[in-house]
LOMAR-657985 format. One line per 2 residues: number of its first residue (from 0); for each residue x, y, z of N, C-alpha, C, O. Coordinates in nm, 2 decimals. Layout:
NUM = X Y Z X Y Z X Y Z X Y Z ~ ... $
//
This chain:
0 = 9.96 4.92 13.29 9.86 4.99 13.20 9.94 5.08 13.11 10.04 5.14 13.14 ~ 9.90 5.07 12.98 9.97 5.14 12.88 9.91 5.28 12.85 9.78 5.29 12.86 $
2 = 9.99 5.38 12.83 9.94 5.51 12.81 9.93 5.55 12.66 10.03 5.51 12.59 ~ 9.82 5.61 12.61 9.81 5.65 12.47 9.88 5.78 12.45 9.85 5.88 12.52 $
4 = 9.98 5.79 12.36 10.06 5.91 12.34 10.02 5.97 12.20 10.11 6.01 12.13 ~ 9.90 5.99 12.18 9.86 6.06 12.06 9.85 6.21 12.08 9.84 6.26 12.20 $
6 = 9.87 6.29 11.98 9.87 6.44 11.99 10.01 6.49 11.98 10.11 6.42 11.96 ~ 10.02 6.62 12.00 10.15 6.69 11.99 10.19 6.74 12.13 10.11 6.77 12.22 $
8 = 10.32 6.74 12.15 10.37 6.80 12.28 10.37 6.95 12.26 10.37 7.01 12.15 ~ 10.39 7.02 12.37 10.39 7.17 12.37 10.52 7.21 12.29 10.51 7.32 12.22 $
10 = 10.62 7.14 12.30 10.75 7.18 12.23 10.72 7.17 12.08 10.77 7.26 12.00 ~ 10.66 7.06 12.03 10.63 7.05 11.89 10.54 7.16 11.84 10.56 7.21 11.72 $
12 = 10.44 7.20 11.91 10.35 7.30 11.87 10.43 7.44 11.87 10.41 7.51 11.77 ~ 10.52 7.46 11.96 10.60 7.58 11.96 10.69 7.59 11.84 10.70 7.70 11.78 $
14 = 10.75 7.48 11.81 10.84 7.48 11.69 10.76 7.50 11.56 10.80 7.58 11.47 ~ 10.64 7.45 11.55 10.56 7.47 11.43 10.51 7.62 11.42 10.52 7.67 11.31 $
16 = 10.48 7.68 11.53 10.44 7.82 11.53 10.56 7.91 11.50 10.54 8.00 11.43 ~ 10.68 7.87 11.55 10.80 7.95 11.51 10.83 7.94 11.37 10.87 8.04 11.31 $
18 = 10.81 7.83 11.30 10.84 7.81 11.16 10.74 7.89 11.08 10.78 7.96 10.99 ~ 10.61 7.89 11.12 10.51 7.97 11.05 10.54 8.12 11.06 10.52 8.19 10.97 $
20 = 10.58 8.16 11.18 10.61 8.30 11.21 10.73 8.35 11.12 10.73 8.46 11.07 ~ 10.83 8.27 11.11 10.95 8.30 11.02 10.91 8.31 10.88 10.95 8.41 10.81 $
22 = 10.83 8.22 10.83 10.79 8.22 10.69 10.70 8.35 10.67 10.71 8.42 10.56 ~ 10.61 8.38 10.76 10.53 8.50 10.75 10.61 8.63 10.75 10.59 8.72 10.67 $
24 = 10.71 8.63 10.83 10.80 8.75 10.84 10.88 8.77 10.71 10.91 8.88 10.67 ~ 10.91 8.66 10.64 10.99 8.67 10.52 10.90 8.71 10.40 10.94 8.79 10.32 $
26 = 10.77 8.66 10.40 10.69 8.69 10.28 10.60 8.81 10.30 10.55 8.87 10.20 ~ 10.57 8.86 10.42 10.48 8.97 10.44 10.52 9.10 10.37 10.43 9.16 10.31 $
28 = 10.65 9.15 10.38 10.68 9.27 10.31 10.65 9.27 10.16 10.60 9.36 10.10 ~ 10.68 9.16 10.09 10.66 9.14 9.95 10.51 9.15 9.92 10.46 9.21 9.83 $
30 = 10.43 9.08 10.01 10.28 9.08 9.99 10.23 9.22 10.01 10.14 9.26 9.93 ~ 10.27 9.29 10.11 10.22 9.43 10.13 10.26 9.52 10.01 10.18 9.61 9.98 $
32 = 10.38 9.51 9.96 10.42 9.59 9.84 10.33 9.55 9.72 10.28 9.64 9.65 ~ 10.30 9.43 9.70 10.22 9.38 9.59 10.08 9.44 9.61 10.01 9.49 9.52 $
34 = 10.03 9.43 9.74 9.89 9.48 9.77 9.88 9.63 9.74 9.78 9.67 9.68 ~ 9.98 9.71 9.78 9.97 9.86 9.75 9.97 9.88 9.60 9.90 9.97 9.56 $
36 = 10.06 9.81 9.53 10.06 9.83 9.38 9.93 9.78 9.32 9.88 9.85 9.22 ~ 9.87 9.68 9.37 9.74 9.63 9.31 9.63 9.73 9.34 9.55 9.76 9.25 $
38 = 9.63 9.79 9.45 9.53 9.89 9.48 9.54 10.01 9.39 9.44 10.07 9.35 ~ 9.67 10.06 9.37 9.69 10.17 9.28 9.65 10.14 9.14 9.58 10.22 9.08 $
40 = 9.68 10.02 9.09 9.64 9.99 8.95 9.49 9.97 8.94 9.43 10.02 8.84 ~ 9.43 9.92 9.04 9.28 9.90 9.04 9.21 10.04 9.05 9.12 10.06 8.97 $
42 = 9.26 10.13 9.13 9.20 10.26 9.13 9.22 10.33 9.00 9.13 10.40 8.96 ~ 9.33 10.32 8.94 9.36 10.38 8.81 9.26 10.32 8.70 9.20 10.40 8.62 $
44 = 9.25 10.19 8.70 9.16 10.13 8.60 9.02 10.17 8.63 8.94 10.20 8.53 ~ 8.98 10.18 8.75 8.84 10.22 8.78 8.82 10.36 8.74 8.71 10.40 8.68 $
46 = 8.91 10.45 8.76 8.90 10.59 8.72 8.89 10.61 8.57 8.80 10.68 8.52 ~ 8.97 10.54 8.49 8.97 10.54 8.35 8.83 10.49 8.30 8.77 10.55 8.21 $
48 = 8.78 10.38 8.36 8.65 10.32 8.32 8.54 10.42 8.35 8.45 10.44 8.27 ~ 8.55 10.49 8.46 8.44 10.58 8.50 8.45 10.71 8.41 8.34 10.76 8.38 $
50 = 8.57 10.75 8.38 8.58 10.87 8.28 8.52 10.83 8.15 8.45 10.91 8.08 ~ 8.55 10.71 8.10 8.50 10.66 7.97 8.34 10.65 7.98 8.27 10.69 7.89 $
52 = 8.29 10.60 8.09 8.15 10.60 8.12 8.09 10.73 8.11 7.98 10.75 8.06 ~ 8.15 10.83 8.18 8.10 10.97 8.18 8.10 11.02 8.04 8.00 11.09 8.00 $
54 = 8.20 11.00 7.96 8.20 11.04 7.82 8.09 10.98 7.74 8.02 11.05 7.66 ~ 8.07 10.85 7.75 7.97 10.78 7.68 7.83 10.83 7.72 7.74 10.85 7.64 $
56 = 7.81 10.85 7.85 7.68 10.90 7.90 7.65 11.04 7.85 7.53 11.07 7.82 ~ 7.75 11.12 7.84 7.73 11.26 7.79 7.68 11.25 7.65 7.60 11.33 7.61 $
58 = 7.74 11.16 7.57 7.70 11.15 7.43 7.56 11.09 7.42 7.48 11.14 7.34 ~ 7.54 10.99 7.50 7.40 10.93 7.49 7.29 11.03 7.53 7.19 11.03 7.47 $
60 = 7.31 11.10 7.64 7.21 11.20 7.68 7.22 11.34 7.62 7.14 11.42 7.65 ~ 7.32 11.35 7.54 7.35 11.49 7.47 7.35 11.60 7.58 7.28 11.70 7.56 $
62 = 7.42 11.57 7.69 7.43 11.67 7.80 7.56 11.68 7.86 7.66 11.62 7.80 ~ 7.58 11.74 7.97 7.70 11.76 8.04 7.71 11.65 8.15 7.62 11.64 8.23 $
64 = 7.82 11.58 8.16 7.85 11.49 8.27 7.97 11.54 8.34 8.08 11.55 8.28 ~ 7.96 11.58 8.47 8.07 11.64 8.54 8.14 11.53 8.62 8.08 11.43 8.67 $
66 = 8.27 11.55 8.64 8.36 11.47 8.73 8.43 11.56 8.82 8.50 11.65 8.78 ~ 8.40 11.54 8.95 8.45 11.63 9.06 8.54 11.55 9.15 8.50 11.45 9.20 $
68 = 8.67 11.59 9.16 8.77 11.51 9.24 8.79 11.57 9.38 8.78 11.69 9.39 ~ 8.81 11.48 9.47 8.86 11.52 9.61 8.98 11.44 9.64 9.01 11.35 9.56 $
70 = 9.04 11.46 9.75 9.16 11.38 9.78 9.13 11.24 9.80 9.22 11.15 9.77 ~ 9.01 11.20 9.84 8.98 11.06 9.87 8.89 10.99 9.77 8.86 10.88 9.79 $
72 = 8.85 11.06 9.67 8.76 11.00 9.57 8.71 11.10 9.47 8.77 11.21 9.45 ~ 8.60 11.06 9.40 8.54 11.15 9.30 8.40 11.11 9.28 8.35 11.01 9.32 $
74 = 8.33 11.21 9.22 8.18 11.20 9.19 8.16 11.23 9.05 8.21 11.32 8.99 ~ 8.08 11.14 8.98 8.04 11.16 8.84 7.89 11.18 8.84 7.81 11.10 8.90 $
76 = 7.84 11.29 8.78 7.69 11.31 8.78 7.65 11.38 8.65 7.74 11.45 8.59 ~ 7.53 11.37 8.61 7.47 11.44 8.50 7.45 11.59 8.55 7.37 11.61 8.64 $
78 = 7.52 11.68 8.48 7.52 11.82 8.53 7.43 11.91 8.44 7.48 11.97 8.35 ~ 7.30 11.90 8.48 7.21 11.98 8.40 7.16 12.11 8.47 7.06 12.17 8.43 $
80 = 7.23 12.14 8.58 7.20 12.26 8.66 7.25 12.39 8.59 7.34 12.38 8.50 ~ 7.19 12.50 8.62 7.23 12.63 8.56 7.32 12.70 8.65 7.29 12.72 8.77 $
82 = 7.44 12.73 8.60 7.54 12.80 8.68 7.54 12.95 8.66 7.44 13.01 8.61 ~ 7.65 13.01 8.69 7.66 13.16 8.68 7.65 13.20 8.54 7.69 13.13 8.45 $
84 = 7.58 13.31 8.52 7.56 13.36 8.39 7.46 13.29 8.31 7.45 13.31 8.19 ~ 7.38 13.20 8.37 7.28 13.13 8.30 7.33 13.01 8.21 7.25 12.96 8.14 $
86 = 7.46 12.98 8.23 7.51 12.87 8.15 7.48 12.74 8.21 7.47 12.72 8.33 ~ 7.45 12.64 8.12 7.42 12.50 8.17 7.55 12.44 8.23 7.65 12.45 8.17 $
88 = 7.53 12.38 8.34 7.64 12.31 8.40 7.71 12.39 8.50 7.79 12.48 8.47 ~ 7.70 12.36 8.63 7.76 12.44 8.74 7.85 12.36 8.82 7.90 12.41 8.92 $
90 = 7.88 12.23 8.79 7.97 12.15 8.86 7.92 12.12 9.01 8.00 12.07 9.09 ~ 7.80 12.15 9.04 7.74 12.12 9.17 7.63 12.02 9.15 7.54 12.05 9.07 $
92 = 7.63 11.91 9.22 7.52 11.81 9.21 7.40 11.86 9.29 7.40 11.86 9.41 ~ 7.30 11.91 9.22 7.18 11.95 9.28 7.09 11.83 9.30 7.12 11.72 9.25 $
94 = 6.98 11.85 9.37 6.90 11.74 9.41 6.84 11.65 9.30 6.82 11.53 9.31 ~ 6.81 11.71 9.19 6.75 11.64 9.08 6.85 11.59 8.97 6.81 11.52 8.88 $
96 = 6.98 11.61 8.99 7.08 11.57 8.90 7.12 11.42 8.93 7.14 11.39 9.04 ~ 7.12 11.34 8.82 7.14 11.20 8.84 7.29 11.17 8.87 7.38 11.21 8.81 $
98 = 7.30 11.10 8.99 7.44 11.06 9.03 7.47 10.93 8.95 7.40 10.83 8.96 ~ 7.58 10.93 8.88 7.63 10.82 8.80 7.73 10.73 8.88 7.73 10.61 8.87 $
100 = 7.81 10.80 8.96 7.91 10.72 9.03 7.97 10.81 9.14 8.00 10.93 9.12 ~ 7.98 10.76 9.26 8.05 10.82 9.37 8.14 10.72 9.43 8.10 10.63 9.50 $
102 = 8.27 10.74 9.40 8.37 10.63 9.43 8.48 10.69 9.53 8.53 10.79 9.50 ~ 8.50 10.61 9.63 8.61 10.64 9.72 8.73 10.56 9.68 8.72 10.45 9.63 $
104 = 8.85 10.62 9.69 8.97 10.55 9.65 9.00 10.44 9.76 8.97 10.46 9.88 ~ 9.07 10.33 9.72 9.11 10.23 9.82 9.20 10.28 9.92 9.27 10.39 9.90 $
106 = 9.22 10.21 10.03 9.30 10.25 10.14 9.45 10.27 10.09 9.50 10.18 10.02 ~ 9.51 10.38 10.13 9.65 10.41 10.09 9.66 10.48 9.95 9.77 10.52 9.92 $
108 = 9.56 10.49 9.88 9.56 10.56 9.74 9.49 10.69 9.76 9.39 10.70 9.82 ~ 9.55 10.79 9.69 9.49 10.92 9.70 9.52 11.00 9.57 9.62 10.96 9.50 $
110 = 9.45 11.10 9.54 9.48 11.19 9.43 9.58 11.29 9.48 9.57 11.34 9.59 ~ 9.68 11.32 9.40 9.78 11.43 9.42 9.71 11.55 9.37 9.74 11.59 9.25 $
112 = 9.63 11.62 9.45 9.56 11.73 9.39 9.65 11.85 9.36 9.61 11.94 9.28 ~ 9.77 11.85 9.41 9.86 11.96 9.37 9.91 11.94 9.22 9.95 12.04 9.16 $
114 = 9.90 11.82 9.17 9.95 11.80 9.03 9.83 11.78 8.94 9.85 11.77 8.82 ~ 9.71 11.77 8.99 9.59 11.76 8.90 9.58 11.90 8.83 9.57 12.00 8.90 $
116 = 9.57 11.90 8.70 9.58 12.03 8.63 9.44 12.08 8.59 9.43 12.18 8.52 ~ 9.33 12.01 8.63 9.20 12.06 8.60 9.17 12.18 8.69 9.22 12.19 8.80 $
118 = 9.10 12.28 8.63 9.06 12.39 8.71 8.97 12.35 8.82 8.87 12.28 8.79 ~ 9.00 12.39 8.94 8.92 12.35 9.06 8.89 12.20 9.08 8.79 12.16 9.14 $
120 = 8.99 12.12 9.03 8.98 11.97 9.04 8.85 11.91 8.99 8.79 11.83 9.05 ~ 8.81 11.96 8.87 8.69 11.91 8.81 8.70 11.92 8.66 8.77 12.00 8.61 $
122 = 8.62 11.83 8.60 8.61 11.84 8.45 8.47 11.79 8.41 8.40 11.75 8.50 ~ 8.45 11.79 8.28 8.32 11.74 8.24 8.33 11.71 8.09 8.42 11.75 8.02 $
124 = 8.23 11.63 8.04 8.22 11.60 7.90 8.09 11.65 7.85 7.99 11.65 7.92 ~ 8.10 11.70 7.72 7.97 11.75 7.66 7.91 11.65 7.58 7.95 11.53 7.57 $
126 = 7.80 11.68 7.51 7.72 11.59 7.43 7.80 11.53 7.31 7.75 11.43 7.25 ~ 7.91 11.58 7.28 8.00 11.52 7.18 8.11 11.44 7.23 8.19 11.38 7.16 $
128 = 8.11 11.42 7.37 8.22 11.34 7.43 8.35 11.41 7.45 8.45 11.35 7.47 ~ 8.35 11.54 7.44 8.47 11.62 7.45 8.47 11.70 7.58 8.36 11.76 7.61 $
130 = 8.58 11.71 7.65 8.59 11.79 7.77 8.61 11.94 7.72 8.72 11.97 7.68 ~ 8.51 12.02 7.72 8.52 12.15 7.66 8.62 12.25 7.72 8.67 12.34 7.65 $
132 = 8.65 12.23 7.85 8.74 12.33 7.91 8.89 12.29 7.89 8.98 12.37 7.92 ~ 8.92 12.18 7.83 9.05 12.13 7.82 9.11 12.19 7.69 9.06 12.17 7.58 $
134 = 9.21 12.27 7.70 9.28 12.33 7.58 9.41 12.26 7.55 9.46 12.25 7.44 ~ 9.48 12.21 7.65 9.60 12.13 7.64 9.58 12.00 7.73 9.50 12.00 7.81 $
136 = 9.66 11.90 7.71 9.64 11.78 7.79 9.64 11.81 7.94 9.73 11.88 7.99 ~ 9.55 11.75 8.00 9.53 11.76 8.15 9.57 11.63 8.22 9.56 11.52 8.16 $
138 = 9.62 11.64 8.34 9.68 11.53 8.41 9.60 11.50 8.54 9.57 11.60 8.62 ~ 9.58 11.38 8.57 9.52 11.33 8.70 9.63 11.24 8.75 9.66 11.14 8.69 $
140 = 9.68 11.26 8.88 9.78 11.18 8.94 9.72 11.11 9.06 9.67 11.17 9.15 ~ 9.73 10.97 9.05 9.70 10.89 9.17 9.83 10.84 9.23 9.92 10.81 9.16 $
142 = 9.84 10.84 9.36 9.96 10.81 9.43 9.94 10.72 9.55 9.83 10.73 9.61 ~ 10.04 10.64 9.59 10.04 10.57 9.72 10.18 10.59 9.77 10.26 10.67 9.72 $
144 = 10.21 10.51 9.87 10.34 10.53 9.94 10.46 10.49 9.85 10.58 10.52 9.89 ~ 10.44 10.41 9.75 10.55 10.36 9.67 10.55 10.40 9.52 10.66 10.39 9.46 $
146 = 10.44 10.45 9.47 10.44 10.47 9.33 10.33 10.57 9.29 10.25 10.61 9.38 ~ 10.33 10.61 9.17 10.23 10.70 9.11 10.18 10.66 8.98 10.26 10.59 8.91 $
148 = 10.06 10.69 8.94 10.01 10.66 8.81 9.95 10.79 8.76 9.88 10.87 8.84 ~ 9.97 10.82 8.63 9.91 10.95 8.58 9.81 10.91 8.46 9.84 10.82 8.38 $
150 = 9.70 10.98 8.46 9.60 10.97 8.35 9.61 11.10 8.28 9.58 11.21 8.34 ~ 9.64 11.10 8.15 9.64 11.22 8.07 9.52 11.22 7.98 9.50 11.13 7.90 $
152 = 9.45 11.33 7.98 9.33 11.35 7.90 9.36 11.46 7.80 9.39 11.57 7.84 ~ 9.34 11.43 7.67 9.36 11.54 7.57 9.24 11.61 7.54 9.13 11.58 7.59 $
154 = 9.24 11.71 7.45 9.13 11.79 7.41 9.01 11.72 7.35 8.90 11.76 7.36 ~ 9.04 11.60 7.30 8.93 11.52 7.24 8.87 11.42 7.33 8.79 11.34 7.29 $
156 = 8.92 11.41 7.45 8.87 11.32 7.55 8.95 11.18 7.55 8.90 11.09 7.62 ~ 9.05 11.17 7.47 9.13 11.05 7.47 9.21 11.04 7.60 9.27 11.14 7.64 $
158 = 9.22 10.92 7.66 9.29 10.90 7.79 9.41 10.81 7.77 9.40 10.71 7.70 ~ 9.52 10.84 7.83 9.64 10.77 7.83 9.69 10.75 7.97 9.70 10.85 8.05 $
160 = 9.72 10.63 8.01 9.77 10.60 8.15 9.92 10.58 8.14 9.97 10.51 8.05 ~ 9.99 10.65 8.23 10.14 10.64 8.23 10.18 10.60 8.37 10.30 10.59 8.40 $
//
């Protein structure tokens, strides 16, 4: 009687798994480095787009749009509340103020709040698209374990990524 020898032996399977493990060990560090850089670039691009959206929304609604930063993300909202001294805009999202964006940063990316030069880690745009509290260029720094990106906003609301 003849025996059918189809399939793989345990030794052949072990060799194939060892080859895959070696290739994975060689490529994984480069992939992880690329992934961290991709997340940082993506977070920077999202922030610039959201800041531009806040500026355009402030112009469109002829109102104040606030951007409030925390270590793990930021919130963008229409700031039509009355603050101290009866001035419009208090940087606090009250119940009736429209939330435009609430974004968490990707894993491994955070704001370096020590280098964010905005007062109290917040800014806003007025009905002309200008951040009224900015007198000199302000910096927002995003960082991860290998790199940093800076967004610089000038008095006229122009943004530059470095």
